[in-house]
GUGUZA-676194 format. One record per residue: x, y, z of N, C-alpha, C, CB in turn. Coordinates in steps of 0.02 Angstrom, whole numbers, padded with zeros to 5 digits, always signed. Glycine has a CB too. Layout:
N
XYZXYZXYZXYZ ...
This chain:
355
+05463+06099+03959+05497+06124+04019+05571+06101+04018+05461+06099+04084 +05616+06145+04037+05687+06131+04036+05705+06076+04086+05727+06193+04049 +05746+06029+04065+05770+05977+04110+05826+06005+04153+05793+05915+04070 +05817+06004+04218+05868+06031+04264+05899+05973+04302+05837+06082+04313 +05964+05975+04310+06001+05920+04341+06042+05946+04400+06047+05886+04289 +06042+05908+04454+06080+05925+04514+06116+05862+04537+06034+05954+04571 +06180+05870+04552+06219+05814+04580+06240+05833+04650+06281+05798+04535 +06217+05795+04699+06228+05812+04769+06246+05750+04809+06165+05847+04799 +06275+05761+04867+06289+05706+04914+06242+05711+04972+06363+05709+04938 +06202+05659+04982+06158+05655+05040+06193+05618+05097+06092+05620+05023 +06189+05645+05157+06225+05617+05214+06176+05608+05272+06285+05662+05236 +06175+05548+05301+06126+05533+05353+06158+05489+05407+06064+05498+05323 +06144+05506+05470+06162+05462+05526+06099+05449+05565+06218+05494+05571 +06080+05386+05570+06017+05368+05603+06026+05348+05676+05984+05313+05566 +05969+05343+05710+05970+05326+05781+05993+05255+05795+05902+05336+05811 +05994+05212+05744+06017+05143+05754+06093+05139+05757+05991+05098+05699 +06127+05195+05739+06200+05201+05744+06237+05150+05702+06221+05194+05816 +06209+05132+05645+06244+05087+05599+06306+05120+05570+06197+05065+05542 +06304+05185+05561+06360+05221+05532+06335+05281+05494+06401+05175+05487 +06378+05311+05454+06361+05368+05413+06342+05343+05343+06420+05420+05410 +06281+05358+05323+06258+05341+05256+06275+05398+05209+06182+05325+05254 +06307+05382+05153+06324+05432+05102+06297+05409+05035+06401+05444+05099 +06259+05451+05003+06230+05435+04937+06245+05491+04889+06154+05423+04943 +06283+05475+04838+06297+05523+04784+06242+05516+04733+06369+05511+04753 +06202+05568+04726+06139+05562+04688+06136+05616+04634+06078+05568+04735 +06112+05596+04576+06098+05644+04523+06023+05649+04513+06133+05624+04456 +05995+05707+04525+05923+05720+04518+05910+05754+04451+05896+05763+04577 +05856+05734+04420+05833+05767+04359+05762+05794+04371+05834+05717+04298 +05752+05856+04353+05685+05885+04360+05661+05911+04293+05686+05943+04412 +05606+05882+04270+05574+05907+04210+05500+05917+04228+05582+05857+04150 +05458+05869+04215+05388+05874+04237+05382+05849+04309+05341+05835+04191 +05429+05809+04330+05432+05785+04398+05504+05768+04414+05386+05722+04408 +05515+05737+04472+05582+05721+04493+05599+05648+04481+05591+05737+04567 +05658+05634+04455+05686+05567+04451+05756+05570+04478+05684+05539+04377 +05785+05511+04493+05852+05511+04522+05890+05448+04503+05848+05518+04598 +05956+05455+04505+06002+05398+04497+06052+05401+04554+06038+05401+04427 +06062+05343+04587+06114+05338+04638+06179+05321+04604+06095+05285+04693 +06226+05368+04602+06290+05357+04569+06335+05312+04609+06324+05423+04555 +06333+05320+04675+06370+05276+04721+06343+05289+04790+06448+05289+04718 +06351+05240+04833+06327+05247+04902+06366+05201+04947+06251+05233+04907 +06374+05221+05009+06410+05179+05057+06387+05196+05127+06486+05189+05050 +06391+05147+05171+06382+05158+05242+06450+05147+05275+06328+05111+05273 +06476+05199+05307+06540+05195+05341+06526+05185+05416+06584+05258+05328 +06540+05125+05439+06525+05107+05509+06563+05152+05557+06541+05034+05523 +06531+05169+05612+06565+05209+05664+06618+05167+05699+06514+05236+05715 +06676+05195+05711+06723+05162+05756+06690+05154+05824+06790+05202+05762 +06710+05105+05863+06676+05090+05926+06675+05150+05973+06709+05031+05960 +06728+05191+05972+06728+05248+06018+06675+05299+05998+06797+05280+06019 +06666+05310+05933+06615+05357+05911+06545+05329+05922+06624+05374+05837 +06537+05265+05912+06471+05236+05926+06451+05246+05999+06470+05161+05909 +06498+05236+06044+06484+05245+06115+06471+05318+06133+06541+05218+06157 +06510+05364+06102+06500+05435+06115+06429+05457+06093+06553+05477+06077 +06409+05434+06034+06343+05454+06008+06287+05420+06047+06338+05436+05934 +06298+05359+06069+06247+05323+06107+06231+05359+06173+06269+05252+06121 +06282+05391+06201+06275+05423+06266+06267+05499+06261+06335+05407+06310 +06264+05525+06200+06266+05598+06191+06208+05633+06225+06265+05614+06117 +06149+05601+06227+06090+05634+06256+06096+05642+06332+06027+05594+06240 +06147+05612+06361+06157+05620+06433+06204+05678+06450+06185+05555+06462 +06231+05711+06400+06281+05763+06412+06249+05830+06430+06325+05772+06350 +06286+05869+06467+06267+05938+06480+06284+05981+06421+06301+05965+06544 +06263+06044+06423+06270+06088+06365+06342+06099+06344+06237+06154+06379 +06388+06107+06392+06458+06121+06374+06490+06060+06341+06498+06141+06437 +06479+06001+06370+06508+05940+06341+06476+05924+06273+06498+05881+06389 +06412+05941+06266+06379+05929+06202+06408+05975+06148+06303+05939+06208 +06424+06036+06166+06456+06082+06119+06524+06055+06096+06465+06152+06152 +06562+06028+06142+06627+05998+06125+06617+05939+06078+06664+05975+06189 +06567+05897+06093+06553+05840+06050+06530+05862+05981+06500+05795+06082 +06491+05915+05978+06466+05941+05914+06524+05962+05870+06419+06001+05926 +06572+05997+05900+06631+06020+05862+06671+05959+05836+06676+06064+05906 +06682+05911+05881+06721+05852+05862+06684+05810+05809+06735+05808+05923 +06618+05804+05816+06581+05763+05768+06578+05798+05700+06509+05750+05795 +06573+05863+05700+06574+05899+05636+06639+05887+05600+06563+05975+05647 +06694+05888+05637+06759+05875+05606+06763+05803+05581+06816+05888+05657 +06739+05756+05622+06739+05686+05601+06698+05676+05538+06712+05642+05658 +06638+05705+05537+06594+05699+05480+06624+05731+05418+06526+05730+05495 +06656+05788+05428+06687+05823+05372+06741+05781+05339+06716+05888+05396 +06782+05748+05380+06835+05705+05352+06805+05646+05315+06882+05681+05409 +06753+05615+05344+06720+05558+05310+06693+05580+05242+06662+05531+05354 +06660+05637+05240+06632+05663+05177+06688+05679+05127+06589+05726+05190 +06739+05713+05151+06794+05733+05107+06828+05672+05076+06845+05774+05146 +06838+05619+05115+06871+05559+05089+06826+05524+05039+06889+05512+05146 +06761+05522+05052+06714+05491+05005+06714+05529+04939+06643+05487+05035 +06710+05594+04943+06710+05634+04882+06776+05631+04846+06693+05707+04898 +06830+05621+04884+06896+05615+04853+06901+05555+04806+06949+05610+04905 +06861+05503+04822+06860+05444+04779+06816+05455+04717+06835+05384+04818 +06782+05512+04714+06739+05529+04657+06756+05598+04631+06664+05526+04678 +06821+05611+04626+06845+05679+04610+06824+05701+04540+06919+05682+04616 +06807+05653+04498+06786+05671+04429+06714+05696+04426+06794+05611+04383 +06677+05688+04482+06607+05709+04484+06603+05778+04517+06563+05657+04522 +06577+05826+04480+06567+05893+04507+06500+05896+04544+06569+05947+04451 +06502+05911+04609+06439+05911+04646+06417+05982+04663+06447+05870+04710 +06352+05991+04669+06324+06056+04684+06323+06071+04758+06253+06061+04657 +06316+06019+04800+06313+06030+04873+06317+05965+04910+06248+06068+04891 +06337+05970+04973+06330+05916+05022+06268+05931+05063+06394+05909+05068 +06222+05883+05066+06159+05893+05102+06158+05845+05161+06097+05881+05054 +06169+05870+05220+06182+05827+05278+06129+05836+05333+06251+05842+05306 +06105+05780+05358+06057+05781+05412+06089+05793+05480+06018+05716+05413 +06152+05770+05489+06182+05770+05555+06157+05711+05595+06166+05836+05592 +06173+05710+05660+06152+05655+05703+06108+05682+05759+06213+05617+05732 +06049+05654+05767+06002+05678+05817+06023+05656+05887+05931+05652+05802 +06027+05704+05932+06043+05691+06002+05980+05699+06045+06098+05738+06027 +05945+05754+06036+05882+05766+06073+05826+05778+06023+05889+05827+06122 +05769+05748+06037+05711+05765+05997+05650+05765+06042+05701+05714+05938 +05633+05825+06066+05576+05834+06111+05535+05893+06085+05599+05846+06185 +05501+05884+06029+05465+05940+05997+05411+05970+06041+05435+05917+05933 +05383+05929+06087+05331+05956+06131+05360+06010+06177+05300+05900+06173 +05427+06010+06185+05461+06061+06225+05496+06112+06180+05513+06028+06272 +05485+06106+06115+05518+06151+06068+05591+06137+06058+05509+06221+06090 +05611+06073+06068+05682+06056+06065+05694+06001+06013+05707+06032+06134 +05742+06013+05969+05771+05960+05927+05843+05980+05914+05730+05950+05860 +05888+05933+05926+05960+05949+05920+05993+05895+05877+05993+05953+05989 +06023+05918+05822+06064+05874+05780+06135+05902+05780+06035+05869+05707 +06184+05859+05797+06253+05882+05796+06284+05868+05728+06294+05847+05853 +06339+05902+05713+06372+05894+05649+06348+05943+05596+06362+05825+05624 +06310+05993+05617+06282+06041+05569+06314+06109+05575+06207+06047+05580 +06376+06111+05593+06411+06175+05602+06439+06201+05535+06467+06167+05654 +06452+06266+05535+06477+06298+05474+06544+06270+05452+06482+06373+05486 +06582+06244+05501+06648+06216+05484+06643+06158+05434+06682+06192+05547 +06585+06127+05429+06577+06071+05383+06592+06092+05311+06506+06042+05388 +06572+06153+05294+06586+06178+05226+06661+06189+05216+06548+06243+05214 +06694+06213+05267+06766+06226+05261+06805+06161+05255+06791+06266+05321 +06785+06111+05294+06821+06047+05293+06811+06010+05227+06798+06003+05352 +06750+06010+05203+06735+05974+05142+06753+06012+05079+06662+05956+05140 +06757+06078+05085+06769+06120+05026+06709+06124+04980+06828+06093+04988 +06650+06110+05006+06589+06110+04966+06535+06153+05000+06564+06038+04956 +06488+06177+04959+06429+06208+04987+06392+06155+05028+06383+06238+04931 +06365+06174+05085+06331+06127+05129+06261+06152+05144+06371+06117+05195 +06213+06107+05139+06144+06121+05162+06131+06072+05219+06091+06113+05103 +06110+06097+05277+06104+06054+05335+06055+06083+05385+06173+06044+05368 +06049+06049+05442+06007+06071+05499+05935+06083+05477+06037+06136+05529 +05903+06030+05453+05837+06036+05422+05780+06039+05472+05827+05978+05376 +05790+06017+05535+05733+06007+05580+05717+06067+05625+05747+05948+05624 +05767+06107+05641+05759+06159+05692+05705+06210+05674+05825+06195+05704 +05706+06233+05612+05657+06283+05590+05586+06258+05597+05671+06304+05518 +05575+06194+05581+05508+06166+05586+05483+06166+05658+05507+06095+05558 +05525+06148+05705+05506+06149+05775+05492+06220+05798+05561+06117+05819 +05532+06267+05774+05521+06338+05791+05453+06362+05766+05577+06381+05763 +05429+06331+05712+05363+06348+05683+05307+06306+05713+05364+06340+05608 +05322+06272+05769+05271+06234+05804+05262+06163+05779+05207+06269+05798 +05308+06140+05735+05302+06073+05708+05341+06022+05748+05325+06072+05637 +05333+05958+05727+05369+05904+05759+05442+05900+05737+05334+05838+05744 +05458+05934+05682+05526+05928+05656+05541+05861+05625+05575+05942+05711 +05489+05820+05621+05495+05752+05595+05426+05725+05581+05534+05705+05645 +05420+05675+05538+05472+05654+05491+05476+05702+05432+05459+05583+05467 +05536+05708+05403+05546+05752+05346+05550+05714+05280+05609+05792+05356 +05562+05649+05284+05568+05609+05223+05505+05609+05179+05585+05538+05243 +05445+05617+05207+05385+05614+05164+05383+05661+05104+05326+05629+05205 +05419+05716+05106+05424+05758+05047+05455+05718+04990+05465+05822+05061 +05507+05680+05006+05539+05638+04956+05493+05581+04934+05603+05610+04982 +05456+05553+04982+05407+05501+04965+05358+05527+04913+05370+05476+05027 +05334+05586+04924+05284+05617+04880+05313+05630+04811+05259+05681+04911 +05374+05653+04808+05404+05674+04744+05440+05617+04707+05452+05729+04756 +05463+05566+04744+05504+05514+04712+05471+05445+04710+05569+05509+04748 +05423+05432+04756+05396+05364+04763+05320+05363+04765+05424+05331+04827 +05290+05403+04723+05217+05411+04724+05179+05350+04699+05197+05471+04684 +05214+05301+04671+05180+05240+04648+05155+05197+04706+05227+05199+04605 +05179+05210+04766+05160+05170+04824+05111+05207+04868+05223+05151+04864 +05062+05170+04895+05014+05201+04941+05049+05222+05005+04957+05152+04957 +05093+05178+05029+05129+05191+05091+05204+05186+05079+05107+05141+05146 +05241+05230+05111+05314+05224+05115+05331+05213+05189+05351+05288+05086 +05355+05153+05203+05370+05133+05272+05445+05126+05280+05334+05067+05290 +05473+05162+05328+05544+05157+05343+05554+05122+05409+05577+05227+05343 +05595+05069+05409+05609+05032+05469+05682+05043+05488+05594+04956+05460 +05694+05095+05526+05761+05110+05550+05762+05104+05625+05784+05181+05528 +05794+05153+05658+05791+05154+05731+05718+05157+05754+05830+05213+05759 +05678+05193+05716+05606+05197+05726+05571+05182+05661+05585+05268+05753 +05509+05160+05666+05467+05150+05607+05428+05214+05595+05419+05089+05615 +05432+05240+05533+05389+05295+05515+05357+05280+05448+05428+05362+05514 +05301+05312+05437+05262+05297+05377+05236+05362+05347+05203+05250+05393 +05229+05364+05281+05198+05421+05250+05149+05397+05197+05251+05469+05219 +05098+05437+05185+05045+05419+05137+05007+05482+05117+04997+05367+05167 +04972+05476+05061+04927+05530+05040+04860+05518+05073+04920+05531+04962 +04832+05571+05103+04769+05566+05139+04727+05628+05125+04781+05557+05215 +04670+05617+05091+04624+05672+05076+04660+05730+05041+04590+05697+05141 +04702+05712+04993+04734+05762+04952+04796+05794+04980+04686+05815+04938 +04818+05771+05038+04880+05799+05065+04923+05743+05094+04865+05852+05119 +04987+05757+05101+05033+05707+05127+05032+05709+05203+05105+05719+05102 +05026+05651+05234+05033+05647+05306+05086+05595+05322+04965+05630+05341 +05117+05601+05379+05168+05553+05399+05178+05558+05475+05235+05567+05362 +05204+05505+05503+05212+05504+05575+05255+05443+05594+05144+05501+05611 +05284+05447+05653+05319+05390+05681+05268+05341+05709+05370+05413+05737 +05283+05277+05701+05237+05225+05725+05262+05195+05791+05229+05170+05673 +05324+05173+05791+05351+05139+05851+05427+05137+05845+05321+05067+05860 +05460+05117+05898+05532+05105+05896+05544+05036+05866+05564+05110+05967 +05597+05030+05826+05613+04964+05796+05685+04945+05816+05605+04966+05718 +05734+04966+05776+05802+04942+05787+05835+04970+05849+05844+04958+05728 +05812+05027+05873+05839+05052+05936+05827+05002+05992+05808+05121+05954 +05771+04968+05989+05755+04917+06040+05784+04849+06022+05678+04911+06048 +05773+04827+05960+05798+04760+05941+05874+04755+05947+05776+04744+05869 +05909+04807+05926+05982+04805+05930+06006+04805+06002+06013+04864+05893 +05970+04841+06045+05987+04844+06116+05988+04774+06147+05938+04889+06155 +05938+04734+06131+05934+04668+06161+05976+04617+06123+05861+04644+06163 +05989+04629+06059+06036+04586+06022+06106+04592+06052+06037+04605+05947 +06124+04654+06073+06189+04665+06104+06198+04621+06166+06197+04739+06124 +06144+04609+06201+06147+04568+06262+06162+04494+06245+06082+04573+06301 +06151+04475+06182+06167+04408+06160+06234+04406+06123+06113+04382+06114 +06271+04462+06126+06338+04463+06098+06342+04477+06024+06370+04400+06111 +06287+04501+05994+06288+04518+05923+06262+04590+05914+06245+04468+05881 +06284+04625+05861+06263+04695+05853+06189+04702+05833+06305+04728+05800 +06162+04652+05798+06092+04654+05779+06069+04583+05764+06081+04700+05716 +06004+04572+05763+05975+04507+05750+05968+04497+05675+05906+04499+05786 +06019+04468+05644+06021+04462+05571+05962+04421+05545+06087+04431+05549 +05922+04454+05502+05865+04420+05473+05809+04403+05522+05887+04358+05440 +05818+04424+05585+05769+04405+05636+05775+04333+05658+05699+04418+05611 +05834+04302+05644+05843+04231+05658+05837+04214+05733+05910+04208+05633 +05863+04258+05776+05859+04245+05848+05788+04251+05872+05905+04294+05886 +05753+04303+05849+05682+04311+05868+05641+04251+05847+05653+04375+05837 +05655+04226+05788+05615+04171+05760+05622+04107+05802+05637+04156+05688 +05677+04099+05838+05690+04039+05877+05653+04038+05944+05764+04032+05889 +05627+04095+05964+05598+04101+06031+05523+04110+06030+05631+04159+06068 +05493+04098+06088+05420+04103+06096+05402+04172+06123+05394+04047+06142 +05349+04200+06098+05326+04266+06120+05300+04263+06191+05272+04293+06073 +05318+04313+06232+05288+04323+06298+05224+04362+06289+05338+04360+06347 +05167+04328+06293+05103+04359+06277+05085+04416+06325+05048+04307+06277 +05105+04409+06387+05091+04461+06437+05129+04525+06420+05110+04437+06508 +05192+04517+06402+05232+04575+06383+05205+04605+06318+05306+04556+06375 +05188+04563+06271+05160+04588+06208+05098+04630+06219+05144+04529+06161 +05054+04606+06262+04993+04643+06277+05008+04711+06308+04947+04602+06323 +05057+04712+06354+05076+04774+06387+05106+04823+06337+05125+04761+06445 +05149+04799+06293+05179+04842+06242+05126+04872+06196+05231+04803+06200 +05078+04831+06177+05027+04855+06130+04981+04908+06160+04985+04797+06106 +04982+04914+06226+04938+04963+06260+04973+05029+06275+04913+04933+06325 +05034+05038+06252+05070+05101+06265+05031+05159+06235+05142+05099+06236 +05025+05213+06273+04980+05268+06256+04997+05303+06190+04981+05320+06311 +05061+05304+06172+05081+05339+06111+05043+05314+06050+05156+05332+06099 +05029+05249+06049+04998+05220+05989+04926+05244+05978+04998+05144+05995 +04896+05273+06028+04828+05298+06022+04826+05372+06001+04791+05290+06087 +04884+05405+06001+04886+05475+05983+04875+05484+05908+04953+05507+06003 +04842+05538+05889+04833+05554+05819+04895+05591+05793+04769+05597+05809 +04914+05580+05730+04970+05618+05701+04951+05692+05693+04991+05589+05634 +05001+05736+05688+05073+05721+05685+05101+05700+05752+05110+05781+05660 +05147+05652+05751+05180+05629+05812+05247+05599+05793+05136+05578+05850 +05295+05606+05838+05362+05580+05824+05394+05556+05888+05406+05635+05791 +05447+05516+05880+05479+05483+05937+05554+05498+05939+05468+05408+05933 +05583+05491+05998+05655+05498+06006+05680+05446+06056+05673+05569+06030 +05745+05441+06064+05775+05391+06107+05753+05400+06180+05851+05394+06103 +05739+05464+06199+05717+05476+06267+05652+05438+06282+05707+05551+06280 +05608+05435+06232+05544+05399+06240+05557+05324+06251+05498+05410+06179 +05603+05297+06214+05620+05226+06221+05645+05212+06291+05673+05205+06169 +05689+05254+06316+05717+05243+06383+05665+05253+06438+05775+05290+06394 +05615+05292+06425+05563+05304+06475+05507+05252+06471+05534+05373+06467 +05486+05235+06410+05426+05193+06402+05440+05120+06387+05385+05222+06346 +05492+05106+06348+05502+05037+06324+05548+04997+06370+05531+05039+06254 +05609+05020+06380+05657+04980+06418+05632+04962+06489+05722+05016+06422 +05606+05010+06527+05582+04991+06594+05526+04938+06592+05558+05052+06632 +05481+04946+06544+05425+04899+06539+05451+04829+06521+05375+04923+06485 +05494+04825+06471+05520+04760+06449+05562+04728+06504+05561+04768+06386 +05609+04766+06532+05654+04738+06582+05618+04717+06646+05709+04787+06599 +05561+04748+06659+05523+04730+06718+05481+04667+06710+05478+04786+06738 +05475+04642+06648+05430+04585+06636+05465+04525+06605+05374+04607+06591 +05525+04534+06575+05558+04478+06541+05633+04488+06543+05534+04472+06467 +05669+04435+06560+05742+04440+06567+05780+04406+06509+05764+04409+06632 +05748+04362+06472+05781+04325+06418+05782+04368+06355+05745+04258+06404 +05842+04390+06333+05845+04433+06273+05814+04401+06211+05917+04451+06259 +05820+04335+06205+05791+04302+06147+05715+04307+06146+05811+04229+06146 +05685+04298+06204+05612+04304+06209+05591+04377+06196+05587+04281+06279 +05632+04423+06221+05617+04494+06209+05619+04510+06134+05667+04540+06247 +05669+04483+06099+05673+04494+06027+05612+04467+05991+05737+04462+05998 +05590+04407+06010+05531+04377+05979+05469+04419+05994+05521+04305+06005 +05462+04439+06056+05402+04476+06076+05401+04545+06046+05399+04481+06152 +05458+04580+06048+05458+04648+06021+05450+04648+05946+05523+04683+06041 +05478+04598+05911+05468+04594+05839+05394+04585+05822+05509+04535+05809 +05361+04542+05859+05289+04532+05849+05251+04597+05864+05262+04474+05894 +05271+04630+05916+05240+04694+05935+05245+04744+05878+05272+04722+05999 +05306+04751+05850+05316+04799+05795+05271+04781+05736+05391+04798+05772 +05268+04717+05718+05227+04696+05661+05153+04710+05674+05238+04621+05647 +05130+04698+05734+05059+04710+05750+05042+04784+05748+05042+04681+05818 +05086+04825+05776+05072+04898+05778+05073+04927+05707+05124+04934+05823 +05122+04905+05666+05125+04931+05597+05066+04906+05556+05190+04910+05564 +05048+04843+05564+04993+04813+05525+04928+04852+05535+04982+04740+05545 +04918+04880+05594+04857+04919+05607+04854+04982+05564+04854+04938+05681 +04911+05004+05539+04913+05066+05500+04902+05054+05426+04980+05100+05511 +04901+04990+05404+04899+04974+05332+04831+04948+05311+04953+04923+05316 +04806+04972+05255+04744+04946+05226+04760+04884+05185+04709+05000+05182 +04712+04839+05180+04721+04777+05143+04737+04790+05070+04658+04734+05148 +04785+04751+05045+04801+04748+04973+04832+04811+04945+04740+04731+04934 +04847+04861+04987+04880+04921+04962+04955+04910+04957+04865+04981+05009 +04988+04949+04913+05060+04941+04901+05100+04978+04955+05078+04967+04831 +05149+04942+04983+05191+04969+05036+05264+04963+05015+05178+04932+05104 +05300+05019+05013+05372+05018+05000+05407+05017+05068+05395+05080+04957 +05449+04967+05080+05483+04961+05144+05558+04972+05134+05470+04891+05176 +05586+05018+05171+05657+05033+05168+05685+05037+05238+05670+05099+05129 +05750+05049+05243+05784+05051+05307+05811+04983+05326+05736+05075+05361 +05855+04981+05375+05888+04919+05395+05840+04863+05413+05933+04931+05452 +05782+04882+05441+05732+04832+05460+05702+04794+05402+05678+04864+05499 +05711+04820+05341+05685+04786+05281+05721+04720+05271+05692+04830+05219 +05781+04712+05299+05819+04650+05293+05801+04599+05348+05894+04665+05295 +05759+04620+05394+05737+04575+05448+05680+04533+05420+05715+04615+05513 +05697+04477+05388+05647+04437+05353+05593+04411+05399+05680+04379+05317 +05611+04395+05461+05560+04372+05509+05509+04427+05521+05594+04351+05575 +05532+04489+05530+05487+04545+05542+05444+04558+05480+05527+04608+05561 +05474+04558+05421+05437+04571+05359+05386+04517+05347+05485+04576+05299 +05405+04453+05357+05357+04398+05347+05299+04403+05395+05392+04331+05356 +05313+04422+05457+05260+04430+05507+05214+04488+05487+05290+04442+05577 +05243+04542+05462+05203+04599+05440+05157+04579+05382+05248+04658+05420 +05185+04543+05335+05144+04520+05278+05086+04476+05302+05187+04481+05228 +05100+04432+05349+05049+04387+05375+04993+04425+05410+05081+04337+05424 +05011+04477+05447+04962+04513+05488+04924+04566+05449+04997+04545+05546 +04955+04593+05396+04924+04650+05362+04890+04632+05296+04976+04703+05349 +04914+04581+05262+04889+04564+05195+04898+04621+05145+04816+04544+05199 +04945+04666+05160+04961+04719+05113+05013+04693+05064+04986+04784+05150 +05022+04728+05008+05073+04710+04959+05138+04743+04979+05051+04730+04886 +05177+04707+05019+05238+04734+05048+05296+04723+05000+05252+04702+05117 +05328+04778+04978+05383+04775+04929+05447+04799+04962+05367+04817+04867 +05498+04757+04959+05565+04776+04979+05605+04787+04915+05599+04722+05026 +05625+04849+04899+05657+04864+04835+05730+04843+04832+05651+04939+04820 +05764+04863+04779+05835+04847+04772+05874+04875+04831+05862+04876+04706 +05931+04842+04845+05969+04858+04905+05987+04932+04912+06031+04818+04906 +06006+04964+04857+06028+05034+04862+05973+05078+04889+06051+05059+04794 +05911+05066+04867+05855+05107+04891+05838+05089+04963+05793+05097+04846 +05840+05024+04980+05826+05002+05048+05873+05037+05097+05834+04925+05055 +05937+05036+05081+05987+05059+05129+05996+05134+05129+06052+05026+05114 +05984+05166+05072+06004+05237+05066+05946+05284+05050+06056+05243+05014 +05885+05261+05057+05828+05304+05040+05829+05369+05080+05762+05267+05052 +05843+05365+05145+05843+05426+05185+05898+05474+05162+05852+05410+05259 +05957+05448+05147+06011+05490+05123+05992+05522+05056+06076+05450+05115 +05959+05483+05013+05935+05509+04949+05886+05566+04960+05903+05454+04907 +05839+05556+05006+05787+05606+05018+05817+05669+05049+05732+05578+05063 +05864+05662+05095+05895+05723+05123+05936+05759+05070+05940+05705+05183 +05963+05722+05022+05995+05754+04965+05943+05796+04927+06027+05702+04917 +05884+05768+04917+05830+05805+04883+05807+05866+04924+05770+05759+04868 +05802+05858+04990+05782+05914+05032+05831+05972+05025+05777+05893+05106 +05895+05955+05019+05945+06006+05008+05936+06042+04941+06014+05977+05013 +05922+06003+04889+05910+06033+04823+05849+06079+04826+05899+05978+04770 +05796+06057+04858+05736+06098+04864+05751+06163+04901+05679+06060+04899 +05792+06158+04953+05811+06219+04990+05849+06267+04945+05855+06200+05052 +05896+06240+04905+05934+06282+04860+05890+06314+04807+05989+06242+04827 +05835+06281+04789+05787+06308+04740+05736+06354+04773+05751+06251+04704 +05738+06360+04839+05690+06402+04875+05621+06372+04876+05688+06470+04844 +05616+06305+04871+05552+06271+04869+05537+06235+04935+05551+06221+04811 +05474+06221+04946+05452+06189+05008+05485+06121+05016+05375+06182+05009 +05513+06109+05075+05539+06042+05091+05514+06017+05158+05615+06043+05090 +05472+06055+05191+05438+06033+05253+05363+06047+05245+05467+06071+05316 +05323+05996+05257+05251+06001+05246+05213+06009+05311+05226+05939+05210 +05174+06062+05314+05131+06075+05372+05088+06014+05389+05087+06136+05360 +05062+05980+05338+05017+05923+05349+05053+05864+05381+04986+05902+05283 +05119+05862+05375+05158+05807+05403+05181+05824+05474+05219+05792+05359 +05210+05882+05483+05243+05898+05547+05199+05936+05596+05305+05937+05534 +05146+05966+05570+05103+06007+05614+05129+06078+05623+05097+05975+05681 +05178+06099+05583+05203+06168+05586+05149+06217+05564+05267+06176+05543 +05160+06280+05577+05110+06331+05561+05102+06342+05487+05127+06396+05595 +05151+06319+05447+05146+06329+05374+05196+06282+05340+05161+06403+05355 +05185+06270+05275+05236+06239+05234+05296+06286+05231+05209+06223+05162 +05356+06258+05226+05414+06303+05224+05474+06268+05193+05431+06328+05295 +05526+06307+05179+05589+06282+05152+05641+06286+05208+05611+06322+05089 +05659+06228+05235+05700+06227+05295+05772+06207+05280+05670+06178+05345 +05816+06226+05325+05886+06208+05319+05930+06270+05318+05898+06167+05257 +05993+06260+05335+06043+06313+05332+06091+06299+05274+06082+06318+05400 +06112+06352+05241+06158+06345+05184+06224+06379+05203+06128+06376+05119 +06278+06340+05200+06345+06367+05212+06386+06361+05148+06379+06330+05272 +06417+06415+05129+06462+06413+05072+06529+06382+05093+06473+06483+05042 +06569+06364+05044+06628+06324+05059+06681+06361+05099+06658+06299+04995 +06680+06427+05098+06727+06466+05137+06691+06505+05191+06767+06513+05092 +06718+06504+05251+06690+06543+05306+06714+06614+05300+06709+06512+05376 +06666+06661+05304+06684+06731+05298+06719+06755+05361+06622+06774+05284 
């Protein structure tokens, strides 16, 4: 079989608002898929953009449209400058997730900003983007989409666990791939770390210093979402409705909240893992050693945190692959994962010039 090669830029902005992840990736396809990360970076949001994105879900339709235009321009400049530093590399496409503002699939709604046609004009590159909307239109959750990449790139592991703004997991089950969101992680931990004057709890050091509030832990563990069968997914609206009111009504010390919520995350995730199976952990939460150690203690699974580039940029790498699959006309959304009416090839393709 002919070896086919694609060089693309994967672009991802997560709910934890760490910044824009960019991964310049070269994929090789022969009997299966392999990849090399040529370069990758996270470009932190300026404080004004972080605040705009944090509050974006509160905007009305007209203001959200204005923000979408501005964010597309901002993202385009970030991408263009990154690619400018790699001008010797010819790329096939920019594959961009955009930034999620609303995700309410039960209402048929998912909105990612930064996916406008202008992105191709600003970057001067073919763009593949807006991967979630079609899946929701087909009755799916529109998330998680990364499991296609798990299946094609990381099949050596029983579980692929991502600890970002939310924890999501994917695995092979009865011959098909399934995946689902488990709980909120950094969207909650970072919120309470901010109250202690730091952007995040580095290594879980603050949580480790405090004692768990057992009453709060018990209440968190009883949240109804955890009893739902997949497919299921979460958004920031759920956190604001279910998590923050519950936590703030029972505990005022941010340090105790960090300890309690970290334990809660570890307990909820541990319930999803079988003993002694291999688990690949990626996302910013993989650096939270207190959380990872607690998970290992509770699950007895073989928890692997890979090299830094994969930890930090796995989602960007996978969205790069989703873009390649779209360009090949191949499935990049799995019915078994999202609950859509069928497997399909999702995303919009914009050429570098607007007609």
